[in-house]
C-alpha positions in Angstrom: -0.8 0.3 19.4 0.0 1.6 22.9 -0.3 5.1 24.3 3.5 5.1 24.6 3.8 4.8 20.8 1.8 8.1 20.4 3.7 10.0 23.1 6.9 10.1 21.1 8.3 13.6 20.6 8.2 13.3 16.8 4.4 13.2 16.9 4.1 16.5 18.8 7.2 18.6 18.2 8.0 19.9 14.7 11.8 20.0 15.3 11.8 16.4 16.5 9.7 15.4 13.5 11.9 17.1 11.0 15.1 15.5 12.5 13.4 12.1 12.5 12.4 12.4 8.8 15.9 13.6 7.9 17.4 10.5 9.5 15.1 8.3 7.5 15.6 10.1 4.2 19.3 11.0 4.6 21.0 8.5 6.9 24.4 9.6 5.7 23.7 13.3 5.7 21.7 15.8 3.6 21.5 15.2 -0.1 20.5 17.9 -2.6 17.2 16.9 -4.2 17.9 19.2 -7.1 21.3 18.0 -8.3 22.0 15.0 -6.1 25.1 16.5 -4.5 26.4 14.7 -1.3 28.6 16.4 1.2 28.4 19.9 -0.4 25.4 21.0 1.5 25.2 23.4 4.5 22.4 24.3 6.8 21.1 27.9 7.2 22.1 28.9 10.7 19.1 31.2 11.1 16.6 28.7 9.6 17.0 25.2 11.0 16.0 22.6 8.5 16.7 24.8 5.5 19.7 23.7 3.5 21.6 25.1 0.6 23.6 23.2 -2.0 27.2 24.5 -2.4 27.6 23.2 -6.0 28.3 26.3 -8.2 25.8 25.0 -10.8 23.0 24.5 -8.3 23.1 26.8 -5.2 19.5 26.1 -4.4 17.7 25.9 -1.1 15.8 22.9 0.1 14.2 21.1 3.0 13.7 17.4 3.7 10.2 17.7 2.1 11.5 18.8 -1.3 11.3 16.0 -3.9 8.8 14.0 -1.8 5.1 13.5 -1.5 5.1 16.0 1.4 6.5 18.8 -0.8 4.4 22.1 -0.8 2.2 20.7 1.9 1.2 23.2 4.6 0.5 20.4 7.1 3.3 20.2 9.8 5.7 17.3 9.5 4.8 16.0 12.9 1.2 15.5 11.8 2.4 13.7 8.7 4.4 11.3 10.9 1.4 10.7 13.2 -0.9 10.1 10.3 1.5 7.6 8.8 1.9 5.8 12.1 -1.9 5.6 12.6 -2.4 4.2 9.1 0.3 1.6 9.5 -0.7 0.5 13.0 -4.4 -0.1 12.2 -4.8 -3.6 10.8 -8.0 -2.7 9.1 -6.9 0.9 8.2 -8.0 4.2 9.6 -10.7 6.3 8.1 -10.3 9.9 7.0 -12.9 10.9 9.5 -10.8 9.4 12.3 -7.6 11.1 11.0 -9.5 14.4 10.8 -10.4 14.1 14.5 -7.1 12.9 15.8 -4.9 15.3 13.7 -7.0 18.4 14.1 -7.2 19.0 10.4 -10.2 19.2 8.0 -11.7 16.1 6.6 -10.7 17.1 3.2 -7.0 17.5 4.3 -7.1 14.2 6.2 -8.5 12.4 3.1 -5.8 13.8 0.9 -3.0 13.0 3.4 -4.2 9.4 3.6 -4.0 9.1 -0.2 -0.5 10.6 -0.3 0.7 8.1 2.3 -0.9 5.2 0.3 1.0 6.5 -2.8 4.2 6.2 -0.8 3.5 2.5 -0.3 3.2 1.8 -4.0 6.3 0.3 -5.7 7.9 2.8 -8.2 9.4 0.2 -10.5 8.9 -3.4 -11.6 9.7 -6.0 -9.0 11.5 -9.3 -9.4 9.2 -12.3 -10.1 7.7 -14.1 -7.2 8.4 -17.7 -6.4 11.0 -19.8 -8.2 12.3 -23.4 -8.0 10.5 -25.3 -5.3 8.3 -22.3 -4.2 4.5 -22.3 -4.2 2.4 -19.4 -5.3 -1.3 -19.1 -4.6 -3.5 -17.1 -7.0 -7.1 -16.1 -6.5 -9.6 -13.3 -7.3 -12.2 -11.5 -5.2 -14.7 -8.7 -5.7 -14.3 -5.7 -3.6 -16.8 -3.0 -2.7 -19.5 -1.9 -0.3 -22.3 -4.2 0.6 -25.3 -4.0 -1.7 -27.6 -3.9 1.3 -26.0 -0.7 2.5 -26.5 1.1 -0.8 -29.5 3.2 -1.8 -31.9 1.1 -3.8 -31.2 2.9 -7.0 -27.5 2.4 -6.6 -27.6 -1.4 -6.2 -26.1 -3.3 -9.1 -26.5 -6.9 -7.9 -27.5 -9.0 -5.0 -26.1 -12.2 -3.5 -22.8 -13.7 -4.8 -20.7 -12.7 -7.8 -19.5 -9.2 -8.7 -22.7 -7.3 -7.8 -21.3 -4.1 -9.1 -18.0 -4.6 -7.2 -14.5 -4.3 -8.5 -12.4 -7.4 -9.4 -9.1 -7.8 -7.5 -6.5 -10.5 -8.4 -4.0 -11.4 -5.8 -0.8 -13.5 -5.6 0.9 -14.7 -2.5 4.1 -16.7 -2.1 3.8 -19.1 0.8 6.0 -17.8 3.5 6.5 -14.6 1.6 4.8 -11.5 0.3 1.4 -10.7 -1.3 0.8 -8.6 -4.4 -2.7 -7.6 -5.4 -4.0 -5.9 -8.6 -7.2 -4.2 -9.6 -8.3 -5.6 -12.9 -10.9 -4.4 -15.4 -12.3 -7.9 -15.8 -11.4 -11.4 -14.8 -10.6 -13.4 -17.9 -8.0 -15.9 -19.0 -6.2 -13.0 -20.8 -6.1 -10.5 -17.9 -5.1 -13.2 -15.3 -2.4 -14.6 -17.5 -0.9 -11.1 -18.2 -0.4 -10.6 -14.4 0.8 -14.2 -13.7 3.5 -14.3 -16.4 4.8 -10.8 -15.4 4.8 -11.5 -11.7 5.5 -15.2 -11.1 8.6 -17.3 -12.0 7.6 -20.1 -14.3 9.6 -22.6 -12.1 7.0 -22.1 -9.3 4.1 -24.4 -8.3 0.7 -22.7 -8.8 -2.3 -23.2 -6.5 -5.7 -21.9 -7.6 -9.4 -22.6 -7.5 -11.2 -24.3 -10.3 -11.8 -21.0 -12.3 -11.4 -22.0 -16.0 -9.1 -19.0 -16.7 -6.3 -20.9 -14.8 -6.4 -24.1 -16.8 -4.2 -23.0 -19.8 -1.8 -20.7 -17.9 -1.3 -23.3 -15.2 0.4 -25.5 -17.8 3.2 -22.9 -18.2 4.4 -23.5 -14.6 6.3 -26.3 -12.9 3.0 -27.6 -11.5 -0.6 -26.5 -11.1 -3.3 -27.8 -8.7 -6.8 -26.5 -8.3 -9.3 -27.0 -5.4 -13.0 -27.1 -6.2 -14.7 -24.6 -4.0 -18.0 -25.2 -5.8 -18.1 -28.7 -4.4 -17.0 -27.7 -0.9 -13.4 -28.7 -1.4 -11.0 -26.2 0.2 -7.9 -28.3 1.0 -6.4 -31.3 -0.8 -3.0 -32.0 0.6 -0.9 -29.0 -0.3 -3.4 -27.7 -2.7 -5.3 -24.8 -1.3 -5.6 -21.0 -1.5 -6.2 -20.5 2.3 -3.3 -18.0 2.6 -5.0 -15.7 0.1 -8.4 -16.3 1.7 -6.9 -14.9 4.9 -5.6 -11.8 3.1 -8.9 -11.2 1.4 -10.7 -11.4 4.7 -8.5 -8.6 6.1 -9.0 -6.6 2.9 -12.7 -6.9 2.9 -13.1 -6.1 6.6 -11.1 -3.0 6.0 -13.0 -1.9 3.0 -16.5 -2.6 4.3 -15.9 -1.8 8.0 -13.5 1.1 7.9 -13.7 2.8 4.5 -17.2 1.7 3.6 -16.8 2.9 0.0 -13.7 2.9 -2.3 -13.9 4.4 -5.8 -12.6 2.5 -8.8 -10.1 5.3 -9.4 -8.4 4.9 -6.0 -8.7 1.2 -5.4 -5.1 0.6 -6.4 -3.9 2.8 -3.6 -6.0 1.0 -1.0 -4.6 -2.3 -2.3 -1.1 -0.9 -1.8 -2.0 -0.1 1.8 -3.3 -3.5 2.6 -0.4 -5.3 0.7 2.2 -3.2 2.6 0.7 -3.9 6.1 0.4 -7.6 5.3 4.0 -7.9 4.0 5.3 -5.9 7.0 3.1 -7.5 9.6 3.7 -8.1 13.3 3.8 -11.8 12.8 7.1 -11.3 10.9 8.5 -9.4 13.9 7.9 -5.9 12.5 6.7 -3.3 15.0 4.2 -0.5 14.2 7.1 2.0 14.4 9.3 0.0 12.1 6.4 -0.4 9.6 5.8 3.3 9.6 9.5 4.1 9.1 9.5 1.8 6.1 6.4 3.5 4.7 8.1 6.9 5.0 11.1 5.7 3.0 8.7 5.5 0.0 7.8 9.2 -0.1 10.9 10.2 -2.2 10.5 10.9 -5.9 6.7 10.8 -5.9 4.2 13.6 -6.3 0.4 13.5 -5.9 -1.4 16.8 -6.6 -4.8 17.4 -5.1 -6.3 17.8 -8.5 -5.0 14.4 -9.6 -6.5 12.7 -6.6 -10.1 13.8 -6.6 -13.1 11.5 -6.7 -12.3 9.2 -3.9 
């Protein structure tokens, strides 16, 4: 991220920020968030950015923030845009402390803003199954959480390998495509199968490690191969989960190095953040600005109240 990126007017001027957000949300002109009217909207001449619906049954005022995650927020739009850009540009994420310093808001406000942005990254509805005929899907699980050595002695739940008090995360990646990760209560044949059959086309080839939970469900797919990590085997021809290992390394560096601690309640939002950045990464030709613009497209139709986002 260059200094030129952060010098854009939308990050410092409220009017420029408002117009930028309107272009993303309403590329064809303002749309009433109350009744959905298109074309029957006019702007208040004395209050730029305030619109009124001309439909007789509606006649309500609104701004670009109404009906989005930014609604009722007292934080200026230009600070929302800057926070989104920073969060999308940092490969390992950006801590609430850093946002608090850069935006000039309280830590509490920065923390809540980051969670609202992460909520914008979460898909609103079910997505089409991954993979398909001739496609390969890697599946693997990892345990996410702070390092036991960094915890107070009476908070440690385990040492060495394994869960160690961490939270299980199950991830799927289509080779040459996107990743999807899920916070699971436990890692069992039942919980893994539930995600696999809902998210992966049965015509796909499945690549996993030797975890016993994959043996039965693997038979439901066009093909299934497993590498034996326990014996030091990580690649056998096309059989490997190295793509997911790379994703997990980024995720773990972000959690332990940037966020340090992620609560069970909010882990799904952090996973949405890392999934989104990976799927819209620079290696695919997507710039920081384009990634942030795509993130802003997800603010519509979602609400996250402060009371519902506590305990992070």
